[in-house]
C-alpha positions as CSV (number, residue, x, y, z in Angstrom):
1,X,126.9,-47.0,-144.6
2,X,129.2,-49.7,-143.2
3,X,131.4,-48.4,-140.5
4,X,134.3,-50.7,-139.5
5,X,137.1,-49.4,-137.2
6,X,140.4,-51.1,-137.0
7,X,141.4,-51.4,-133.3
8,X,144.1,-48.7,-132.6
9,X,146.5,-48.5,-129.8
10,X,145.4,-46.3,-126.9
11,X,147.6,-43.5,-125.6
12,X,147.3,-40.4,-123.6
13,X,148.6,-36.9,-124.0
14,X,151.2,-37.1,-126.8
15,X,154.1,-34.8,-127.7
16,X,154.6,-34.9,-131.4
17,X,158.3,-35.5,-131.1
18,X,158.3,-38.2,-128.5
19,X,155.1,-40.3,-128.6
20,X,154.0,-42.6,-131.4
21,X,150.6,-42.2,-132.9
22,X,147.9,-44.9,-133.2
23,X,148.6,-47.6,-135.8
24,X,145.9,-49.5,-137.6
25,X,146.0,-53.3,-137.6
26,X,143.5,-53.9,-140.4
27,X,144.4,-53.8,-144.1
28,X,144.2,-50.3,-145.5
29,X,143.1,-49.7,-149.1
30,X,145.7,-48.5,-151.5
31,X,144.3,-45.1,-151.6
32,X,142.0,-44.2,-148.8
33,X,140.6,-40.7,-148.5
34,X,141.9,-39.1,-145.3
35,X,139.9,-36.4,-143.5
36,X,142.0,-34.6,-141.0
37,X,139.8,-33.8,-137.9
38,X,140.8,-31.3,-135.2
39,X,139.1,-31.8,-131.9
40,X,138.8,-29.1,-129.4
41,X,136.9,-28.8,-126.1
42,X,136.4,-26.5,-123.1
43,X,138.1,-23.4,-124.7
44,X,136.2,-21.2,-122.2
45,X,137.1,-17.9,-123.9
46,X,140.9,-18.2,-123.2
47,X,142.0,-15.7,-125.8
48,X,145.3,-15.1,-124.2
49,X,148.0,-17.7,-123.2
50,X,147.7,-19.4,-119.8
51,X,150.1,-17.4,-117.6
52,X,151.5,-20.3,-115.6
53,X,153.4,-23.3,-116.9
54,X,151.4,-26.5,-117.2
55,X,152.5,-30.0,-116.4
56,X,151.1,-32.2,-119.2
57,X,151.4,-36.0,-119.5
58,X,153.7,-37.1,-122.3
59,X,151.9,-40.4,-123.0
60,X,154.6,-42.5,-121.6
61,X,153.9,-42.3,-117.9
62,X,155.8,-39.0,-117.4
63,X,155.0,-35.3,-117.4
64,X,156.6,-32.3,-119.0
65,X,156.2,-28.6,-118.4
66,X,155.0,-26.3,-121.2
67,X,153.6,-22.8,-121.5
68,X,150.4,-23.2,-123.6
69,X,147.3,-21.6,-125.0
70,X,146.3,-18.3,-126.5
71,X,144.1,-17.8,-129.5
72,X,146.8,-16.7,-131.9
73,X,148.9,-19.8,-131.2
74,X,145.9,-22.0,-131.1
75,X,145.0,-20.8,-134.6
76,X,148.4,-21.8,-135.9
77,X,148.2,-25.2,-134.3
78,X,144.8,-25.8,-135.9
79,X,146.0,-24.5,-139.3
80,X,149.1,-26.7,-139.3
81,X,147.2,-29.7,-138.2
82,X,144.6,-29.3,-140.9
83,X,147.2,-28.7,-143.5
84,X,148.4,-32.3,-143.3
85,X,145.6,-33.3,-145.7
86,X,143.6,-31.8,-148.5
87,X,140.3,-32.4,-146.6
88,X,139.9,-31.3,-143.0
89,X,137.5,-30.0,-140.4
90,X,137.5,-28.7,-136.9
91,X,134.9,-29.6,-134.3
92,X,134.3,-28.3,-130.7
93,X,132.8,-30.5,-128.0
94,X,131.3,-27.6,-126.0
95,X,132.1,-25.0,-123.4
96,X,133.7,-22.8,-126.1
97,X,132.4,-19.8,-124.2
98,X,131.6,-18.6,-120.6
99,X,133.5,-19.1,-117.4
100,X,135.9,-17.0,-119.4
101,X,138.7,-14.5,-118.7
102,X,137.7,-10.9,-118.6
103,X,139.0,-10.1,-122.1
104,X,136.2,-12.3,-123.5
105,X,133.5,-12.5,-120.8
106,X,133.4,-8.7,-120.4
107,X,132.1,-8.6,-124.0
108,X,129.7,-11.6,-123.6
109,X,132.2,-13.9,-125.4
110,X,131.6,-12.2,-128.7
111,X,135.4,-12.1,-129.3
112,X,135.7,-15.8,-128.8
113,X,133.2,-16.4,-131.5
114,X,135.0,-14.0,-133.7
115,X,138.3,-15.9,-133.1
116,X,136.6,-19.2,-133.9
117,X,135.1,-17.7,-137.1
118,X,138.7,-16.7,-138.2
119,X,140.1,-20.1,-137.3
120,X,137.4,-21.8,-139.3
121,X,135.6,-24.0,-136.8
122,X,133.0,-26.2,-138.6
123,X,130.7,-27.3,-135.7
124,X,130.3,-26.5,-132.0
125,X,128.3,-28.8,-129.7
126,X,126.7,-26.9,-126.9
127,X,128.1,-27.5,-123.4
128,X,126.6,-26.6,-120.1
129,X,128.4,-23.2,-120.0
130,X,126.9,-22.2,-123.3
131,X,123.7,-21.8,-121.2
132,X,125.1,-19.7,-118.4
133,X,123.5,-16.5,-119.7
134,X,120.3,-18.3,-120.8
135,X,119.2,-19.9,-124.1
136,X,118.0,-16.6,-125.7
137,X,121.5,-15.0,-125.3
138,X,123.0,-18.2,-126.7
139,X,120.8,-17.9,-129.7
140,X,121.9,-14.3,-130.2
141,X,125.6,-15.3,-129.9
142,X,125.1,-17.9,-132.6
143,X,122.9,-15.8,-135.0
144,X,124.3,-12.3,-134.3
145,X,122.6,-9.0,-133.4
146,X,122.6,-6.7,-130.4
147,X,119.5,-7.5,-128.5
148,X,120.2,-7.3,-124.8
149,X,119.4,-10.4,-122.6
150,X,122.0,-9.8,-119.8
151,X,123.3,-7.1,-117.5
152,X,126.1,-6.4,-119.9
153,X,125.7,-4.4,-123.1
154,X,126.3,-6.5,-126.3
155,X,128.1,-5.1,-129.4
156,X,130.4,-3.0,-127.2
157,X,133.3,-3.3,-129.6
158,X,131.9,-4.7,-132.8
159,X,128.6,-3.2,-133.8
160,X,126.8,-5.0,-135.1
161,X,128.0,-8.3,-133.8
162,X,127.6,-10.7,-136.7
163,X,127.3,-14.0,-135.0
164,X,129.0,-17.4,-135.6
165,X,129.9,-18.6,-139.1
166,X,129.5,-22.2,-137.9
167,X,126.4,-24.0,-136.5
168,X,125.8,-24.9,-132.9
169,X,124.6,-28.5,-132.4
170,X,122.2,-29.7,-129.6
171,X,120.8,-33.2,-130.4
172,X,119.3,-33.7,-126.9
173,X,118.0,-30.2,-126.2
174,X,114.4,-29.6,-127.2
175,X,112.0,-26.7,-127.2
176,X,108.4,-26.9,-125.9
177,X,107.3,-27.6,-129.5
178,X,109.5,-30.6,-129.8
179,X,112.1,-29.1,-132.1
180,X,115.7,-29.1,-131.0
181,X,117.2,-25.8,-129.9
182,X,119.9,-26.1,-132.5
183,X,120.3,-28.9,-135.2
184,X,121.1,-32.3,-133.9
185,X,123.8,-32.9,-136.5
186,X,125.6,-31.5,-139.5
187,X,127.3,-33.1,-142.5
188,X,130.5,-32.0,-144.3
189,X,131.2,-33.4,-147.7
190,X,134.5,-33.7,-149.5
191,X,135.7,-34.5,-153.0
192,X,133.6,-35.6,-156.0
193,X,132.8,-38.6,-158.1
194,X,134.0,-42.0,-156.9
195,X,136.2,-40.5,-154.2
196,X,133.6,-38.3,-152.6
197,X,133.2,-38.8,-148.8
198,X,130.9,-37.4,-146.2
199,X,131.4,-37.0,-142.5
200,X,128.4,-36.5,-140.1
201,X,128.8,-34.7,-136.8
202,X,126.4,-35.2,-133.9
203,X,126.6,-32.6,-131.1
204,X,125.1,-32.5,-127.7
205,X,125.5,-31.6,-124.1
206,X,125.1,-33.5,-120.9
207,X,121.6,-34.3,-119.7
208,X,122.4,-32.8,-116.3
209,X,122.9,-29.3,-117.7
210,X,119.8,-27.8,-115.9
211,X,121.2,-28.7,-112.5
212,X,124.5,-26.8,-113.1
213,X,123.3,-23.6,-114.7
214,X,120.8,-20.9,-113.7
215,X,117.5,-22.7,-114.0
216,X,115.8,-19.6,-115.3
217,X,118.1,-19.6,-118.3
218,X,116.9,-23.0,-119.5
219,X,113.2,-22.7,-118.5
220,X,111.1,-24.5,-121.1
221,X,113.9,-26.6,-122.5
222,X,114.2,-30.4,-122.1
223,X,117.6,-32.0,-121.9
224,X,117.2,-35.6,-123.0
225,X,119.1,-38.8,-122.7
226,X,122.5,-38.5,-124.4
227,X,122.8,-42.1,-125.8
228,X,119.2,-42.0,-127.1
229,X,119.8,-38.7,-128.9
230,X,123.0,-39.9,-130.4
231,X,121.6,-43.2,-131.7
232,X,118.6,-41.5,-133.2
233,X,120.9,-39.1,-135.1
234,X,123.1,-42.0,-136.2
235,X,120.1,-43.5,-137.9
236,X,119.3,-40.3,-139.6
237,X,122.9,-39.7,-140.8
238,X,123.2,-43.3,-142.1
239,X,120.2,-42.6,-144.3
240,X,122.0,-39.6,-145.8
241,X,125.0,-41.6,-147.0
242,X,127.7,-40.4,-144.6
243,X,130.9,-42.4,-144.5
244,X,132.0,-41.6,-141.0
245,X,130.1,-40.4,-137.8
246,X,131.7,-38.1,-135.3
247,X,130.1,-37.5,-131.9
248,X,130.9,-34.3,-130.1
249,X,129.5,-34.6,-126.6
250,X,130.0,-32.3,-123.6
251,X,130.5,-35.1,-121.1
252,X,133.7,-36.8,-120.1
253,X,135.7,-39.6,-118.5
254,X,137.8,-39.4,-115.3
255,X,140.3,-41.7,-113.8
256,X,139.4,-43.9,-110.9
257,X,141.5,-43.0,-107.8
258,X,145.2,-43.9,-108.2
259,X,144.8,-44.8,-111.9
260,X,147.5,-43.9,-114.4
261,X,145.0,-42.4,-116.9
262,X,146.5,-41.9,-120.3
263,X,144.1,-44.1,-122.3
264,X,141.2,-46.3,-121.1
265,X,142.9,-47.6,-118.0
266,X,140.6,-47.6,-115.0
267,X,138.1,-45.2,-116.7
268,X,135.2,-43.9,-114.8
269,X,132.9,-40.9,-115.1
270,X,129.4,-40.1,-116.4
271,X,130.4,-40.6,-120.0
272,X,131.2,-44.3,-119.7
273,X,127.6,-45.6,-119.4
274,X,126.7,-43.4,-122.4
275,X,129.5,-45.0,-124.5
276,X,128.3,-48.5,-123.5
277,X,125.0,-47.8,-125.2
278,X,126.2,-46.1,-128.4
279,X,125.4,-47.4,-131.8
280,X,128.6,-49.1,-132.9
281,X,128.5,-47.3,-136.3
282,X,130.0,-44.2,-134.5
283,X,133.6,-43.6,-135.7
284,X,135.0,-41.4,-132.9
285,X,133.7,-39.5,-129.8
286,X,135.1,-36.1,-129.0
287,X,134.4,-35.4,-125.3
288,X,134.7,-32.6,-122.9
289,X,133.5,-31.3,-119.5
290,X,136.0,-33.1,-117.3
291,X,139.1,-31.1,-118.6
292,X,141.2,-34.2,-118.9
293,X,143.6,-35.4,-121.7
294,X,143.1,-38.8,-123.1
295,X,142.8,-40.9,-126.3
296,X,140.9,-44.1,-125.4
297,X,140.3,-47.0,-127.7
298,X,136.9,-48.1,-126.4
299,X,137.3,-51.4,-128.2
300,X,139.6,-52.4,-125.3
301,X,136.6,-51.9,-123.0
302,X,133.8,-53.2,-125.3
303,X,135.0,-55.0,-128.5
304,X,131.7,-54.4,-130.2
305,X,132.2,-50.6,-130.0
306,X,135.3,-49.9,-132.0
307,X,135.6,-46.2,-131.7
308,X,138.1,-43.8,-130.1
309,X,137.2,-41.4,-127.3
310,X,139.3,-38.3,-127.0
311,X,139.5,-35.1,-124.9
312,X,142.1,-32.3,-125.1
313,X,142.4,-30.7,-121.7
314,X,141.2,-27.2,-121.1
315,X,141.5,-23.6,-122.2
316,X,143.0,-24.0,-125.7
317,X,146.1,-25.6,-124.3
318,X,145.8,-28.7,-126.4
319,X,144.1,-30.0,-129.6
320,X,143.4,-33.5,-130.7
321,X,144.9,-34.4,-134.1
322,X,142.7,-37.1,-135.8
323,X,143.0,-38.9,-139.1
324,X,139.9,-40.5,-140.4
325,X,140.9,-42.9,-143.2
326,X,137.9,-43.8,-145.4
327,X,137.6,-46.2,-148.3
328,X,135.1,-44.4,-150.5
329,X,134.5,-47.5,-152.6
330,X,133.0,-49.4,-149.7
331,X,131.9,-46.4,-147.5
332,X,134.1,-47.8,-144.8
333,X,136.2,-46.2,-142.1
334,X,139.3,-48.4,-142.3
335,X,141.2,-46.7,-139.5
336,X,141.2,-43.8,-137.1
337,X,144.4,-42.4,-135.6
338,X,144.6,-39.8,-132.9
339,X,147.0,-37.9,-130.6
340,X,146.7,-34.9,-128.3
341,X,149.1,-32.0,-129.1
342,X,150.0,-29.2,-126.6
343,X,149.6,-25.7,-128.1
344,X,152.9,-24.4,-126.9
345,X,152.8,-20.6,-126.9
346,X,156.3,-19.2,-126.4
347,X,157.8,-16.8,-128.9
348,X,161.6,-16.5,-128.4
349,X,161.9,-14.6,-131.7
350,X,159.6,-12.0,-130.3
351,X,161.6,-11.6,-127.1
352,X,159.6,-14.1,-125.0
353,X,161.9,-15.0,-122.1
354,X,159.8,-18.1,-121.0
355,X,161.5,-21.4,-121.8
356,X,160.3,-23.5,-124.6
357,X,160.1,-27.3,-124.2
358,X,161.8,-28.9,-127.2
359,X,159.7,-32.0,-126.8
360,X,156.7,-30.1,-128.0
361,X,156.1,-28.1,-131.2
362,X,156.4,-24.3,-130.8
363,X,153.7,-22.5,-132.7
364,X,153.8,-19.1,-134.3
365,X,151.1,-16.7,-133.3
366,X,148.7,-15.8,-136.2
367,X,149.2,-12.1,-136.6
368,X,145.6,-11.3,-137.7
369,X,144.1,-13.1,-134.7
370,X,146.8,-11.6,-132.4
371,X,145.7,-8.2,-133.6
372,X,142.0,-9.0,-133.1
373,X,142.6,-10.2,-129.6
374,X,144.7,-7.2,-128.8
375,X,141.8,-4.9,-129.8
376,X,139.6,-6.6,-127.2
377,X,142.4,-6.7,-124.6
378,X,142.9,-2.9,-125.1
379,X,139.1,-2.4,-124.6
380,X,139.2,-4.4,-121.4
381,X,142.6,-3.2,-120.1
382,X,141.2,-0.3,-117.9
383,X,138.9,-2.7,-116.1
384,X,141.5,-5.6,-116.0
385,X,144.4,-3.6,-114.6
386,X,142.5,-1.5,-112.0
387,X,143.8,-2.3,-108.5
388,X,141.1,-3.3,-106.0
389,X,143.1,-4.0,-102.9
390,X,145.9,-6.0,-101.4
391,X,146.0,-9.6,-100.1
392,X,148.5,-11.2,-97.8
393,X,149.2,-14.2,-100.1
394,X,147.9,-16.5,-102.8
395,X,144.3,-17.7,-102.1
396,X,144.0,-21.1,-103.7
397,X,140.8,-23.1,-104.4
398,X,142.4,-26.6,-103.8
399,X,140.8,-28.8,-101.1
400,X,137.5,-28.7,-99.3
401,X,138.4,-26.1,-96.6
402,X,140.3,-23.6,-98.7
403,X,141.3,-20.0,-98.2
404,X,139.8,-18.7,-101.5
405,X,136.3,-20.1,-100.8
406,X,136.4,-18.8,-97.3
407,X,137.5,-15.4,-98.5
408,X,134.6,-15.3,-101.0
409,X,132.1,-16.3,-98.4
410,X,133.4,-13.7,-96.0
411,X,133.1,-11.0,-98.7
412,X,129.5,-12.0,-99.5
413,X,128.5,-12.0,-95.8
414,X,130.0,-8.6,-95.3
415,X,128.2,-7.3,-98.4
416,X,124.8,-8.5,-97.2
417,X,124.9,-7.7,-93.5
418,X,122.4,-5.0,-94.0
419,X,120.0,-7.6,-95.4
420,X,120.3,-9.4,-92.1
421,X,122.8,-12.1,-93.3
422,X,124.2,-14.4,-90.7
423,X,125.8,-17.1,-92.9
424,X,127.1,-17.1,-96.5
425,X,127.6,-20.2,-98.5
426,X,129.8,-20.5,-101.6
427,X,129.7,-23.4,-104.1
428,X,133.1,-24.7,-105.3
429,X,131.9,-24.9,-108.9
430,X,131.5,-21.1,-108.9
431,X,135.2,-20.6,-108.2
432,X,137.0,-20.6,-111.6
433,X,140.6,-19.6,-110.8
434,X,143.1,-19.2,-107.9
435,X,143.6,-15.6,-106.7
436,X,147.3,-14.8,-106.9
437,X,148.3,-11.2,-106.0
438,X,151.3,-9.4,-107.4
439,X,154.5,-9.6,-105.4
440,X,153.5,-6.4,-103.4
441,X,150.1,-8.0,-102.7
442,X,148.2,-5.9,-105.2
443,X,145.0,-7.6,-106.6
444,X,143.4,-6.2,-109.8
445,X,139.8,-6.4,-111.0
446,X,141.0,-8.8,-113.7
447,X,142.2,-11.1,-110.9
448,X,139.0,-11.2,-109.0
449,X,136.9,-11.4,-112.2
450,X,138.8,-14.5,-113.3
451,X,137.8,-16.1,-109.9
452,X,134.0,-15.3,-110.4
453,X,133.3,-14.5,-114.0
454,X,129.6,-15.3,-114.0
455,X,128.1,-12.0,-113.0
456,X,125.9,-13.5,-110.3
457,X,124.1,-11.2,-107.8
458,X,123.9,-12.1,-104.1
459,X,120.6,-13.2,-102.6
460,X,119.8,-13.3,-98.9
461,X,116.9,-15.4,-97.7
462,X,115.4,-16.8,-94.5
463,X,115.5,-20.5,-93.7
464,X,114.5,-22.5,-90.6
465,X,117.4,-24.3,-89.0
466,X,115.9,-27.6,-90.2
467,X,115.8,-26.3,-93.8
468,X,119.4,-25.2,-93.5
469,X,120.5,-28.6,-92.2
470,X,118.6,-30.4,-95.0
471,X,120.2,-28.0,-97.6
472,X,123.6,-28.9,-96.2
473,X,122.8,-32.6,-96.7
474,X,122.5,-31.8,-100.5
475,X,126.3,-31.3,-100.6
476,X,126.5,-35.1,-100.8
477,X,123.4,-35.6,-103.0
478,X,125.7,-36.8,-105.7
479,X,128.7,-38.5,-104.1
480,X,130.6,-38.5,-107.4
481,X,131.2,-34.8,-107.2
482,X,132.6,-32.4,-104.6
483,X,129.9,-29.9,-103.8
484,X,131.0,-29.0,-100.3
485,X,130.4,-25.3,-99.6
486,X,132.9,-22.8,-98.4
487,X,131.4,-21.0,-95.4
488,X,131.7,-17.6,-93.9
489,X,133.4,-16.7,-90.6
490,X,131.5,-17.8,-87.5
491,X,129.8,-20.8,-89.2
492,X,131.3,-24.3,-89.0
493,X,130.3,-27.8,-90.0
494,X,131.5,-31.3,-89.7
495,X,130.6,-33.8,-92.5
496,X,131.0,-37.5,-92.7
497,X,130.4,-38.8,-96.3
498,X,130.6,-42.4,-95.1
499,X,127.3,-42.1,-93.2
500,X,123.9,-42.8,-94.9
501,X,122.3,-40.1,-96.9
502,X,120.5,-37.7,-94.6
503,X,123.0,-38.2,-91.8
504,X,126.1,-36.8,-93.3
505,X,126.0,-33.4,-91.6
506,X,127.4,-34.5,-88.2
507,X,127.5,-31.0,-86.7
508,X,126.7,-27.4,-87.8
509,X,127.2,-24.3,-85.6
510,X,126.9,-20.6,-85.8
511,X,129.2,-18.6,-83.4
512,X,129.8,-21.9,-81.6
513,X,126.2,-22.7,-81.0
514,X,124.5,-25.7,-82.8
515,X,122.0,-24.8,-85.5
516,X,118.5,-24.9,-83.9
517,X,116.1,-26.7,-86.2
518,X,113.2,-24.5,-85.0
519,X,115.1,-21.1,-85.3
520,X,115.3,-18.9,-88.3
521,X,118.5,-17.9,-90.1
522,X,119.3,-15.4,-92.8
523,X,121.6,-17.0,-95.4
524,X,123.4,-15.5,-98.4
525,X,124.2,-17.3,-101.6
526,X,124.8,-16.3,-105.2
527,X,121.8,-16.0,-107.6
528,X,122.8,-19.3,-109.3
529,X,122.3,-21.2,-106.1
530,X,119.2,-19.3,-105.1
531,X,117.3,-20.8,-108.0
532,X,118.4,-24.4,-107.3
533,X,121.6,-24.4,-109.3
534,X,124.2,-27.2,-108.8
535,X,121.5,-29.5,-107.6
536,X,120.8,-27.5,-104.4
537,X,117.1,-27.4,-105.0
538,X,116.3,-26.7,-101.3
539,X,117.7,-23.1,-101.7
540,X,114.3,-22.4,-103.4
541,X,112.6,-22.9,-100.0
542,X,113.9,-19.6,-98.7
543,X,111.6,-16.7,-97.9
544,X,111.9,-12.9,-97.7
545,X,114.5,-12.6,-100.5
546,X,116.7,-9.6,-100.6
547,X,118.8,-9.1,-103.8
548,X,122.3,-7.6,-103.1
549,X,125.3,-6.6,-105.2
550,X,127.2,-8.6,-107.8
551,X,129.5,-11.2,-106.3
552,X,132.6,-9.7,-107.9
553,X,131.6,-6.2,-106.5
554,X,131.3,-7.8,-103.0
555,X,134.8,-9.2,-103.4
556,X,136.2,-5.8,-104.5
557,X,134.6,-4.1,-101.5
558,X,136.0,-6.7,-99.1
559,X,139.5,-6.2,-100.4
560,X,139.4,-2.4,-100.2
561,X,140.6,-1.8,-96.6
562,X,141.1,1.8,-95.3
563,X,144.5,3.3,-96.0
564,X,145.4,0.5,-98.4
565,X,145.9,-2.1,-95.7
566,X,146.5,-5.7,-96.7
567,X,143.6,-8.1,-96.3
568,X,144.8,-11.3,-94.5
569,X,143.9,-14.7,-95.7
570,X,141.3,-16.7,-93.7
571,X,142.9,-19.2,-91.4
572,X,140.6,-22.1,-92.3
573,X,139.2,-24.7,-90.0
574,X,135.6,-24.0,-90.8
575,X,134.8,-27.2,-92.6
576,X,135.8,-30.7,-91.3
577,X,135.3,-33.8,-93.5
578,X,135.8,-37.0,-91.4
579,X,138.0,-39.5,-93.1
580,X,139.7,-37.0,-95.5
């Protein structure tokens, strides 16, 4: 296989009506075979439209507001994009499931797989969230069946659950016997005779997955180097006569501070060093994990690696429309064109009063998928709509010292007081959505479940003061990511990220008194953290563990004040970061 990519023009999030697509600069054969590729990432079980309007970049330095997402609209966007050419495929770059809204996660994300079966996804690379419930449950989700591996009962709506019609891919995840957990790659072939072409797809997750999922769920698995796994698979695919190679990797780019990030400008992030090592025979890289929107021509960074790198936001609010133009006579990719398309989900004809943005295509909800989602929404409605209390205002997760994190920590402390808890710590990665009550302050179970959808239990353990201080230092173990805890009432800390590692906790107090390194403290955290999740390995040093309620149940209990009184938002001031 000879894989030559013409250098295309980079652009960011593109509205079909306003932004030009990539144009090839190399000569194109008279009649190339075009394979239309739809790239998706980080769907996270968002079967229903995102309720709030989204500000999406228009690819020309500006932003436009659009209501987007929802499986039924997503299906129409995918179908219309694929219909542009006779040959097409759809590939996911991971986190299709988990960290999901209640309508999907309540049913172990079985309905999300059902939706993707109906849409016709061809391949799904595993992301880190695919492992949230452990690799055995992930295997069940792919293969089907009703064997129970979690606290929730599978097959609650569809019995039996039949599994995914598409393969999961995991090129860098190996079992103890050396076999990959799922295949490293797959091939899809199109046409026949002289015009036959084949596209190989390599799928994998980030090497750091074990540090951001429950370690017990990935015990026995090895997560290898991403570039090594990709390059090994490229060699295998080349030997099988593919004409183009697609990489779907659950790792992404981020902009450097202050950068206008619509293409490759000022790119940073953990994906960049991986890209710098990739076999140049790769045609395009579909990325995920960072929930960004971009189309980056990596040849502008490294002329020897002439592939595009794309990502399409989060939650089914966008897709990436990609044209792979292949000369079958020479087995050559002559050009790749790509743009990101918002999945606008307003339906004026159905009485939707939300405004449509004319700059973006309006999609029509697929009736069969809408009915399928409605079946699960009805099954979840009693739990979703049940009031659990009232809140004085919106609790947002933005910033280090935020009201929502403090509220969660307070709830967890209150729920574990009987276990002797004095301090509760909450990791920012475990907070998945803002908590916005109704105008009268009412908060529903669906609201709090969206905030904490993982089903973690609370664990209270004993630590020396020195162990606690050392644990707090791990908040800056990886300076590229915010891992600063939210903390419960009575505890406070001052942090200075500019100081050397090991000296960044300037001060930590409980009820105004400095933490005594020689004293003992009872600390509550979620079960994910208790086993060393998110890189907080020192949590495992705790002794005398007491397992408490589910995190979401603790939140519900905290909101249920006598007489229906309104719970006030925490006032903040518990965490101080010097220089921020």
